[in-house]
N, C-alpha and C positions, 0 to 999 in steps of 0.2 A: 466552575458555568461550564454545565453540562450543551453539549451543540445538539439540534433536532437533529432528527433522522435524515431530513433534508439538507441541512448544511452537510451534514458529513458524508451525502452520497456528491456531493457537490466537490465537496472540497476534497474527496476519494477522485473523481476525475481530473480535478484540477492535480493531481499529484502524481497521476499516472499518468498523463498526456505530456506535462509539462516538466517536472520534477524529477521526475526515472529518468528522461532520456538525458535531460541534465546532470544528475549525477551518474551513468552511464560513461556520459564523455568527459567527467572528471575522475571517476573510476580509473579509465584507459590512460588516461595523464597522469596521473599518480605511477600507475605501475609502469609507463614508459619510462621517467623518471628514473628508476633501477635499470642499472644495465642488464636488458635479456635475462632474467632469472631460468632457471630450468621451470620444466612443464612443471609439474607436480608443484612448484611452488606459487608459479604463478598462476595454476590452478587453486591452489588453496589463498590463496587472495582475495579471488575474484568471485569463490565461496562464501566467504569470509564477507567482503563486502556486499555480497547479494545479500545476504543477513540482516546486515548490519541497517542495512538503508529503510527497511521496516519498521524495528523496531520503536524510534521514536513516534511513528503513526499506527500505532497496534487498535488506539483507541478512534480512531476515524473506520479505520480498515473492519472491526469487530461490529459483525451484522449489517452488513449493507446489503450479504446478500438474500437475506431475509427480506418477506412481507415489511411495509411500513406498522411499525406496532399499533399506531394513532391510527390505522384504516380498521386496522381487525376488530367486528362485529363483536357486542360482546356476548356470552352462551348467555341461551334460550329469548334471546329479541331476533324478530323474526327476518331470514335471508332474502332478499332477491335471487330467484331462478335463472 
């Protein structure tokens, strides 16, 4: 079942405003459970976790920055000035 553009835009906003901060808290607590790793290892863990959070949500974020495809007028129709 495909989500509409408006639904994907709303879900993207919810994910960024609620889900991402919650994920950051979980990631920091996860790394804190390890007894203070070296700076490079800690950086590698944060970079990996920073990329992994977005993978399940690719289909939601794809095309959100573009105009609504349903509101684009068809070629050859009169466009208001």
